[in-house]
Backbone as JSON Lines, residues from 0, in Angstrom:
{"i":0,"aa":"M","n":[150.97,113.2,103.74],"ca":[148.98,113.19,104.49],"c":[148.53,111.8,104.61]}
{"i":1,"aa":"S","n":[148.19,111.81,106.12],"ca":[148.15,110.06,105.98],"c":[146.01,110.08,105.81]}
{"i":2,"aa":"D","n":[145.76,109.19,105.93],"ca":[144.1,108.82,105.14],"c":[143.25,109.37,106.63]}
{"i":3,"aa":"I","n":[141.67,109.39,105.88],"ca":[140.97,109.84,106.83],"c":[140.1,108.99,107.26]}
{"i":4,"aa":"Y","n":[140.01,108.27,108.08],"ca":[138.37,107.2,108.24],"c":[137.13,108.42,109.07]}
{"i":5,"aa":"Q","n":[136.35,107.44,109.08],"ca":[134.87,107.71,109.11],"c":[133.96,106.76,110.06]}
{"i":6,"aa":"V","n":[132.99,106.73,111.11],"ca":[132.4,105.98,111.53],"c":[130.83,105.92,110.75]}
{"i":7,"aa":"V","n":[130.96,105.32,110.19],"ca":[129.56,104.65,109.02],"c":[128.53,103.73,110.02]}
{"i":8,"aa":"A","n":[128.93,102.9,110.63],"ca":[128.4,102.27,112.13],"c":[127.35,103.15,113.11]}
{"i":9,"aa":"E","n":[126.22,102.85,113.28],"ca":[125.51,103.75,114.37],"c":[126.62,104.21,114.99]}
{"i":10,"aa":"C","n":[127.57,103.27,116.08],"ca":[128.9,104.09,116.55],"c":[130.0,102.99,117.01]}
{"i":11,"aa":"A","n":[130.7,103.36,117.45],"ca":[131.8,102.59,117.15],"c":[132.8,102.55,118.43]}
{"i":12,"aa":"H","n":[133.14,101.94,119.48],"ca":[134.41,102.36,120.18],"c":[135.68,102.09,119.27]}
{"i":13,"aa":"V","n":[136.84,103.53,119.83],"ca":[137.53,103.55,119.45],"c":[138.68,104.27,120.44]}
{"i":14,"aa":"T","n":[139.61,104.38,120.3],"ca":[141.08,104.64,121.23],"c":[141.28,105.85,120.42]}
{"i":15,"aa":"V","n":[141.25,106.9,121.21],"ca":[141.2,108.75,120.85],"c":[142.28,108.95,122.36]}
{"i":16,"aa":"N","n":[142.71,109.99,121.41],"ca":[143.42,110.98,122.52],"c":[142.76,111.63,123.6]}
{"i":17,"aa":"S","n":[142.83,111.72,124.54],"ca":[142.22,112.81,125.61],"c":[143.39,113.21,126.24]}
{"i":18,"aa":"P","n":[142.36,114.55,127.09],"ca":[143.8,115.37,128.01],"c":[144.15,114.15,129.15]}
{"i":19,"aa":"M","n":[143.21,113.17,129.38],"ca":[143.85,111.98,130.15],"c":[144.29,111.31,129.81]}
{"i":20,"aa":"G","n":[145.12,111.24,128.51],"ca":[145.84,110.35,127.92],"c":[144.58,109.52,127.03]}
{"i":21,"aa":"R","n":[144.96,108.24,126.33],"ca":[144.35,107.18,125.29],"c":[143.61,107.05,125.88]}
{"i":22,"aa":"V","n":[142.37,107.2,125.92],"ca":[141.01,106.06,126.51],"c":[140.06,105.96,125.16]}
{"i":23,"aa":"L","n":[139.43,104.69,125.61],"ca":[138.31,104.21,124.49],"c":[137.17,104.94,124.71]}
{"i":24,"aa":"N","n":[136.5,105.49,123.16],"ca":[135.64,106.4,123.58],"c":[134.62,106.43,122.47]}
{"i":25,"aa":"L","n":[133.21,106.17,122.86],"ca":[132.21,105.25,121.92],"c":[131.95,106.9,120.94]}
{"i":26,"aa":"L","n":[132.25,106.25,119.35],"ca":[132.44,107.16,118.57],"c":[130.33,106.89,117.69]}
{"i":27,"aa":"Y","n":[130.01,108.07,117.81],"ca":[128.87,108.01,116.89],"c":[129.13,108.07,115.03]}
{"i":28,"aa":"K","n":[128.4,107.97,114.78],"ca":[128.13,108.02,113.17],"c":[128.01,109.12,112.72]}
{"i":29,"aa":"G","n":[129.51,109.13,111.15],"ca":[130.22,110.34,111.42],"c":[131.24,110.79,111.72]}
{"i":30,"aa":"A","n":[131.38,110.53,112.98],"ca":[132.57,110.96,113.52],"c":[134.23,111.08,112.93]}
{"i":31,"aa":"L","n":[135.55,110.93,113.06],"ca":[136.33,111.25,112.24],"c":[136.95,109.84,113.22]}
{"i":32,"aa":"V","n":[137.77,109.0,112.85],"ca":[138.83,107.6,113.25],"c":[139.61,107.83,113.42]}
{"i":33,"aa":"P","n":[140.89,108.31,114.19],"ca":[142.31,108.58,114.31],"c":[142.94,107.3,113.33]}
{"i":34,"aa":"A","n":[143.92,107.87,112.99],"ca":[144.46,106.51,111.49],"c":[144.94,106.11,112.14]}
{"i":35,"aa":"D","n":[145.67,106.57,113.79],"ca":[146.27,105.47,114.74],"c":[145.8,104.81,115.59]}
{"i":36,"aa":"A","n":[144.25,104.43,115.9],"ca":[143.05,103.58,116.32],"c":[143.91,102.32,116.45]}
{"i":37,"aa":"P","n":[144.32,101.58,117.42],"ca":[144.6,100.22,117.47],"c":[143.54,99.32,116.52]}
{"i":38,"aa":"E","n":[142.46,99.48,117.11],"ca":[140.97,99.16,116.73],"c":[140.9,98.92,114.96]}
{"i":39,"aa":"L","n":[141.27,100.14,114.59],"ca":[140.73,100.41,112.94],"c":[140.97,99.4,111.93]}
{"i":40,"aa":"P","n":[142.29,98.89,111.96],"ca":[141.81,97.67,111.45],"c":[140.5,96.58,110.94]}
{"i":41,"aa":"R","n":[140.66,95.93,112.37],"ca":[138.91,95.37,112.94],"c":[137.79,96.37,112.55]}
{"i":42,"aa":"L","n":[138.37,98.04,112.61],"ca":[136.3,98.08,112.4],"c":[136.49,98.24,110.87]}
{"i":43,"aa":"L","n":[137.74,98.59,110.03],"ca":[137.1,98.47,109.03],"c":[137.21,97.06,108.57]}
{"i":44,"aa":"D","n":[137.17,96.37,109.05],"ca":[137.02,94.93,108.45],"c":[135.91,94.05,108.32]}
{"i":45,"aa":"I","n":[135.39,95.17,109.99],"ca":[133.64,94.2,109.8],"c":[132.35,95.64,109.53]}
{"i":46,"aa":"G","n":[133.33,96.91,108.99],"ca":[132.56,97.56,108.09],"c":[131.96,98.76,108.77]}
{"i":47,"aa":"F","n":[132.68,98.81,110.5],"ca":[132.06,100.04,110.79],"c":[132.64,101.23,110.53]}
{"i":48,"aa":"V","n":[133.6,101.2,110.39],"ca":[134.61,102.67,109.47],"c":[134.98,102.64,108.57]}
{"i":49,"aa":"A","n":[134.86,103.31,107.69],"ca":[135.24,103.61,106.08],"c":[136.04,104.52,105.62]}
{"i":50,"aa":"K","n":[136.94,104.42,105.21],"ca":[138.32,105.75,104.7],"c":[137.61,106.84,103.57]}
{"i":51,"aa":"I","n":[137.68,107.79,103.97],"ca":[137.09,108.19,103.42],"c":[138.02,109.31,101.96]}
{"i":52,"aa":"G","n":[136.71,109.03,101.33],"ca":[137.64,109.28,99.66],"c":[138.4,110.72,99.64]}
{"i":53,"aa":"G","n":[138.69,111.0,98.11],"ca":[139.74,112.47,98.27],"c":[141.24,112.84,98.34]}
{"i":54,"aa":"E","n":[141.71,112.76,96.98],"ca":[143.18,113.09,96.99],"c":[143.78,114.09,98.54]}
{"i":55,"aa":"T","n":[142.88,115.33,98.71],"ca":[143.21,116.2,99.69],"c":[143.62,115.75,100.98]}
{"i":56,"aa":"G","n":[142.71,115.07,101.45],"ca":[142.55,114.72,103.11],"c":[141.8,115.83,103.69]}
{"i":57,"aa":"G","n":[141.5,116.83,102.7],"ca":[140.83,118.12,103.56],"c":[139.76,118.35,103.88]}
{"i":58,"aa":"V","n":[138.98,119.52,103.98],"ca":[137.92,119.6,105.0],"c":[137.18,120.26,103.96]}
{"i":59,"aa":"D","n":[135.5,120.68,103.92],"ca":[134.89,121.29,102.23],"c":[134.67,122.72,103.89]}
{"i":60,"aa":"A","n":[133.96,123.29,103.17],"ca":[133.25,124.82,103.9],"c":[132.76,124.79,105.07]}
{"i":61,"aa":"A","n":[132.12,123.8,105.08],"ca":[131.6,123.14,106.21],"c":[131.67,122.5,107.41]}
{"i":62,"aa":"G","n":[133.27,122.62,107.19],"ca":[134.51,121.66,107.98],"c":[134.27,120.19,108.21]}
{"i":63,"aa":"I","n":[133.71,119.29,107.08],"ca":[133.11,118.38,106.49],"c":[134.43,117.37,106.18]}
{"i":64,"aa":"P","n":[135.07,116.19,106.41],"ca":[135.91,116.06,105.03],"c":[135.43,115.9,104.06]}
{"i":65,"aa":"A","n":[136.74,116.25,103.13],"ca":[136.39,115.63,101.52],"c":[136.4,114.51,101.71]}
{"i":66,"aa":"G","n":[134.89,114.47,100.86],"ca":[134.63,113.09,100.7],"c":[133.43,112.59,101.46]}
{"i":67,"aa":"A","n":[133.88,113.2,102.76],"ca":[132.64,112.22,103.57],"c":[131.31,112.47,103.43]}
{"i":68,"aa":"R","n":[130.71,112.89,102.66],"ca":[129.52,112.6,102.13],"c":[129.26,111.57,101.18]}
{"i":69,"aa":"E","n":[130.62,111.4,100.26],"ca":[129.83,110.15,99.76],"c":[130.46,108.66,100.61]}
{"i":70,"aa":"V","n":[130.93,108.55,101.36],"ca":[131.63,107.42,101.77],"c":[130.35,106.57,101.94]}
{"i":71,"aa":"E","n":[130.2,105.52,101.37],"ca":[129.57,104.14,101.04],"c":[129.45,103.44,102.39]}
{"i":72,"aa":"V","n":[128.21,102.89,102.67],"ca":[128.13,101.97,104.28],"c":[127.7,100.81,103.75]}
{"i":73,"aa":"P","n":[128.75,99.86,104.09],"ca":[128.81,98.8,104.07],"c":[127.49,97.98,104.21]}
{"i":74,"aa":"V","n":[127.13,96.82,103.26],"ca":[125.92,96.01,103.25],"c":[126.12,95.47,105.14]}
{"i":75,"aa":"G","n":[124.52,95.93,105.44],"ca":[124.32,95.11,106.83],"c":[124.64,96.45,108.18]}
{"i":76,"aa":"V","n":[125.42,96.85,107.25],"ca":[126.03,98.56,108.03],"c":[125.14,99.63,107.96]}
{"i":77,"aa":"T","n":[123.25,99.76,108.8],"ca":[122.75,100.49,108.2],"c":[121.87,100.94,109.46]}
{"i":78,"aa":"S","n":[121.41,101.89,109.69],"ca":[120.09,102.92,110.17],"c":[118.86,102.57,109.95]}
{"i":79,"aa":"T","n":[118.92,102.14,108.63],"ca":[117.52,102.11,108.16],"c":[117.01,100.58,108.12]}
{"i":80,"aa":"P","n":[115.68,100.48,108.21],"ca":[115.06,98.83,108.35],"c":[115.26,98.02,107.09]}
{"i":81,"aa":"V","n":[115.35,96.8,107.58],"ca":[115.69,95.67,106.76],"c":[114.63,95.32,105.94]}
{"i":82,"aa":"A","n":[115.08,95.23,104.42],"ca":[113.63,95.26,103.54],"c":[112.44,93.53,103.73]}
{"i":83,"aa":"K","n":[111.62,94.02,103.47],"ca":[110.78,92.49,104.53],"c":[110.48,91.9,102.81]}
{"i":84,"aa":"T","n":[110.17,90.72,103.44],"ca":[109.82,90.05,102.23],"c":[108.36,90.13,101.99]}
{"i":85,"aa":"E","n":[107.95,89.29,100.55],"ca":[106.69,89.35,99.94],"c":[106.0,88.61,100.78]}
{"i":86,"aa":"K","n":[106.17,87.91,101.48],"ca":[106.1,87.07,102.18],"c":[105.57,87.84,103.61]}
{"i":87,"aa":"Q","n":[105.96,88.36,104.19],"ca":[106.1,89.28,105.56],"c":[104.96,90.51,104.97]}
{"i":88,"aa":"L","n":[105.14,90.73,103.99],"ca":[104.55,91.86,103.47],"c":[103.34,92.15,103.2]}
{"i":89,"aa":"K","n":[103.13,90.59,102.79],"ca":[101.45,90.32,102.05],"c":[100.8,89.61,103.65]}
{"i":90,"aa":"A","n":[101.31,89.0,104.39],"ca":[100.7,88.99,105.65],"c":[100.52,90.18,106.29]}
{"i":91,"aa":"E","n":[101.68,91.4,106.56],"ca":[100.92,92.46,107.34],"c":[99.93,92.8,106.56]}
{"i":92,"aa":"Q","n":[99.64,93.1,104.77],"ca":[98.6,93.55,104.37],"c":[97.03,93.35,104.88]}
{"i":93,"aa":"D","n":[97.91,91.16,104.77],"ca":[96.39,90.09,105.14],"c":[95.69,91.0,106.21]}
{"i":94,"aa":"A","n":[96.65,91.27,107.54],"ca":[96.06,91.42,108.81],"c":[95.54,93.07,108.74]}
{"i":95,"aa":"A","n":[96.19,93.65,108.16],"ca":[95.19,94.78,107.81],"c":[94.29,94.89,107.17]}
{"i":96,"aa":"D","n":[94.01,94.24,106.54],"ca":[92.62,93.96,105.21],"c":[91.59,93.42,106.61]}
{"i":97,"aa":"K","n":[91.73,92.48,107.36],"ca":[91.34,91.92,108.55],"c":[90.63,92.46,109.24]}
{"i":98,"aa":"A","n":[90.98,93.34,110.04],"ca":[91.58,94.19,111.05],"c":[90.11,95.34,110.63]}
{"i":99,"aa":"S","n":[90.63,95.78,109.43],"ca":[89.63,96.85,108.53],"c":[88.05,96.19,108.12]}
{"i":100,"aa":"A","n":[87.87,95.12,107.89],"ca":[86.86,94.15,107.31],"c":[86.06,94.32,108.88]}
{"i":101,"aa":"D","n":[86.75,93.68,110.11],"ca":[86.59,93.42,111.13],"c":[85.6,94.37,111.93]}
{"i":102,"aa":"A","n":[86.69,95.72,111.45],"ca":[85.97,97.16,112.05],"c":[84.41,97.18,111.17]}
{"i":103,"aa":"D","n":[84.47,97.25,109.83],"ca":[83.6,97.82,109.01],"c":[82.11,96.84,109.34]}
{"i":104,"aa":"L","n":[82.4,95.51,109.66],"ca":[81.23,94.67,110.54],"c":[81.41,95.27,111.54]}
{"i":105,"aa":"A","n":[81.69,95.54,112.52],"ca":[81.12,95.65,113.57],"c":[80.22,96.85,113.4]}
{"i":106,"aa":"E","n":[80.66,97.5,112.65],"ca":[79.91,99.29,112.37],"c":[78.58,99.25,111.8]}
{"i":107,"aa":"K","n":[78.22,98.27,111.11],"ca":[77.32,97.25,109.75],"c":[76.35,96.92,111.78]}
{"i":108,"aa":"R","n":[76.98,95.83,112.01],"ca":[75.83,95.07,112.95],"c":[75.28,96.05,113.92]}
{"i":109,"aa":"T","n":[76.23,97.19,114.51],"ca":[75.91,97.9,115.39],"c":[74.65,98.97,114.94]}
{"i":110,"aa":"A","n":[75.21,99.17,113.41],"ca":[73.59,99.94,112.66],"c":[72.54,99.33,113.07]}
{"i":111,"aa":"A","n":[72.66,97.97,112.6],"ca":[71.99,96.76,112.46],"c":[70.81,97.17,114.03]}
{"i":112,"aa":"K","n":[71.27,96.57,115.06],"ca":[70.97,96.19,116.09],"c":[70.33,97.59,116.34]}
{"i":113,"aa":"A","n":[70.86,98.74,116.19],"ca":[70.01,99.73,116.66],"c":[68.65,100.49,116.1]}
{"i":114,"aa":"K","n":[68.07,99.07,115.02],"ca":[67.37,99.42,114.02],"c":[65.61,98.58,114.65]}
{"i":115,"aa":"L","n":[66.59,97.12,115.46],"ca":[66.01,96.43,116.12],"c":[64.61,97.15,117.11]}
{"i":116,"aa":"P","n":[63.43,96.48,116.88],"ca":[62.38,97.14,117.78],"c":[63.02,96.69,119.5]}
{"i":117,"aa":"A","n":[62.55,98.21,120.08],"ca":[63.51,97.98,121.87],"c":[62.51,96.45,122.13]}
{"i":118,"aa":"D","n":[61.14,96.59,121.83],"ca":[60.37,95.39,123.26],"c":[61.34,94.21,122.36]}
{"i":119,"aa":"G","n":[61.65,94.23,121.81],"ca":[62.45,92.54,121.42],"c":[61.34,92.07,120.18]}
{"i":120,"aa":"S","n":[60.52,92.27,119.83],"ca":[59.85,91.94,118.58],"c":[60.1,92.14,117.07]}
{"i":121,"aa":"V","n":[59.72,91.06,116.62],"ca":[60.13,90.88,114.91],"c":[60.07,92.0,114.81]}
{"i":122,"aa":"P","n":[61.19,92.56,113.5],"ca":[61.15,93.66,113.02],"c":[60.58,93.77,111.65]}
{"i":123,"aa":"D","n":[59.97,95.08,111.25],"ca":[58.79,94.8,110.5],"c":[59.29,95.16,108.87]}
{"i":124,"aa":"G","n":[58.56,94.48,108.54],"ca":[59.39,93.51,106.82],"c":[59.95,94.64,106.24]}
{"i":125,"aa":"R","n":[59.69,95.88,106.34],"ca":[60.68,96.77,105.84],"c":[61.73,96.78,106.06]}
{"i":126,"aa":"A","n":[62.32,96.55,106.89],"ca":[63.51,96.32,108.0],"c":[64.51,95.77,106.92]}
{"i":127,"aa":"G","n":[65.89,96.08,106.81],"ca":[66.66,95.94,105.89],"c":[67.09,94.07,106.26]}
{"i":128,"aa":"K","n":[67.98,93.52,105.86],"ca":[68.26,91.94,105.8],"c":[69.2,91.83,106.97]}
{"i":129,"aa":"D","n":[70.29,92.95,106.95],"ca":[71.37,92.82,108.23],"c":[70.56,93.12,109.14]}
{"i":130,"aa":"V","n":[69.31,93.64,109.37],"ca":[68.54,93.86,111.19],"c":[67.62,92.37,110.86]}
{"i":131,"aa":"F","n":[67.13,91.79,110.15],"ca":[66.92,90.77,110.34],"c":[67.7,89.83,110.3]}
{"i":132,"aa":"V","n":[68.93,89.52,110.28],"ca":[70.21,89.01,110.58],"c":[70.57,89.49,112.5]}
{"i":133,"aa":"E","n":[70.43,90.32,112.58],"ca":[70.52,90.56,114.27],"c":[69.53,90.42,114.77]}
{"i":134,"aa":"F","n":[68.23,90.12,114.7],"ca":[67.78,89.51,115.28],"c":[67.36,88.07,115.49]}
{"i":135,"aa":"L","n":[67.79,87.51,114.44],"ca":[67.86,85.96,114.3],"c":[69.47,85.27,115.15]}
{"i":136,"aa":"A","n":[70.45,86.45,115.27],"ca":[71.27,85.7,115.83],"c":[71.22,86.55,117.65]}
{"i":137,"aa":"G","n":[70.1,87.18,117.71],"ca":[70.2,87.83,118.76],"c":[69.27,86.48,119.44]}
{"i":138,"aa":"N","n":[68.67,85.45,118.38],"ca":[67.7,84.8,119.44],"c":[68.38,83.51,119.25]}
{"i":139,"aa":"G","n":[69.52,83.18,119.0],"ca":[69.8,81.71,119.27],"c":[70.78,80.77,117.71]}
{"i":140,"aa":"Y","n":[70.23,81.87,116.71],"ca":[70.95,81.75,115.68],"c":[72.16,82.53,115.5]}
{"i":141,"aa":"D","n":[73.17,81.39,114.85],"ca":[74.49,81.34,114.29],"c":[74.73,82.8,113.37]}
{"i":142,"aa":"Y","n":[75.48,83.82,113.9],"ca":[75.24,85.01,113.13],"c":[75.96,84.52,111.93]}
{"i":143,"aa":"D","n":[76.94,84.09,112.0],"ca":[77.61,84.01,110.54],"c":[76.76,82.95,109.43]}
{"i":144,"aa":"E","n":[75.87,81.98,110.02],"ca":[74.9,80.94,108.96],"c":[73.69,81.63,108.42]}
{"i":145,"aa":"V","n":[73.17,82.72,109.29],"ca":[72.19,83.6,109.08],"c":[72.48,84.61,107.88]}
{"i":146,"aa":"A","n":[73.77,85.0,108.04],"ca":[74.51,86.55,107.62],"c":[74.86,85.29,105.73]}
{"i":147,"aa":"K","n":[74.71,84.27,105.72],"ca":[75.02,83.69,104.45],"c":[73.67,84.12,103.85]}
{"i":148,"aa":"V","n":[73.08,84.17,104.34],"ca":[70.87,83.63,103.82],"c":[70.86,84.67,102.97]}
{"i":149,"aa":"Q","n":[70.74,84.66,101.52],"ca":[70.59,85.52,100.51],"c":[69.31,86.16,100.65]}
{"i":150,"aa":"D","n":[68.4,85.18,100.56],"ca":[67.21,85.54,100.67],"c":[66.69,86.41,101.95]}
{"i":151,"aa":"K","n":[65.81,87.36,101.19],"ca":[65.73,87.99,102.72],"c":[63.9,87.18,103.3]}
{"i":152,"aa":"G","n":[63.29,87.01,102.38],"ca":[61.35,86.26,102.68],"c":[62.38,84.57,103.81]}
{"i":153,"aa":"E","n":[63.51,84.69,103.19],"ca":[63.76,83.37,104.63],"c":[64.01,83.72,105.7]}
{"i":154,"aa":"L","n":[64.42,84.7,105.68],"ca":[65.0,85.28,107.44],"c":[63.97,85.96,107.46]}
{"i":155,"aa":"I","n":[63.02,85.82,106.97],"ca":[61.51,86.9,107.95],"c":[61.14,85.35,108.15]}
{"i":156,"aa":"E","n":[61.05,84.53,107.21],"ca":[60.12,82.98,107.89],"c":[60.78,82.68,109.21]}
{"i":157,"aa":"L","n":[62.09,82.63,109.34],"ca":[62.84,82.49,110.05],"c":[62.06,83.36,111.53]}
{"i":158,"aa":"A","n":[62.38,84.37,111.11],"ca":[62.09,85.3,112.28],"c":[60.99,85.32,112.99]}
{"i":159,"aa":"K","n":[59.78,84.95,112.01],"ca":[58.22,84.84,112.73],"c":[58.26,83.25,113.47]}
{"i":160,"aa":"K","n":[59.45,82.78,112.4],"ca":[58.75,80.95,113.42],"c":[59.76,81.27,114.91]}
{"i":161,"aa":"V","n":[60.24,82.1,115.41],"ca":[61.39,82.51,116.76],"c":[59.86,83.19,116.8]}
{"i":162,"aa":"A","n":[59.21,83.83,116.55],"ca":[58.05,84.59,117.18],"c":[56.64,83.73,117.44]}
{"i":163,"aa":"D","n":[56.57,82.48,116.81],"ca":[55.82,81.75,116.88],"c":[55.86,80.62,118.47]}
{"i":164,"aa":"K","n":[57.6,80.05,118.43],"ca":[58.09,79.55,119.4],"c":[58.2,80.71,121.04]}
{"i":165,"aa":"R","n":[58.02,82.0,121.41],"ca":[57.81,82.83,121.94],"c":[56.07,82.69,122.28]}
{"i":166,"aa":"S","n":[55.33,82.54,121.94],"ca":[53.97,82.75,122.32],"c":[53.41,81.45,123.07]}
């Protein structure tokens, strides 16, 4: 009994018998390859086709050649994604973290802006630090700089200076 071969790459071009004679066909992963195919040695060398194990060369109850399920796929011939390096994984995680932080910041700023007085006046002293930061950012101060200020009292004083300049 001759050996049985199977396509283990996603696909391979193989010469097969057909009603029209010998034709070059595109065989997909799992298809059986005739042992007399002229491309077989090259396809074996590059790992697109593998010999199916098993002594009998027969088929199982499902019609699958013996050992077909155990065919090892050569390295580099796979349909699964290539593993990413630690650097790539870290870069992706950093990008995801930044996007999440940006979304959180946007939500926080929107909530603070909603609490600003409609008439543009200085917020009430009971308003949160974020509200004062938004008030100052809306009146010419750099958001990142005023957001760094830890003391709410300092932000209130800056807001009062803005109000005094308007008067």
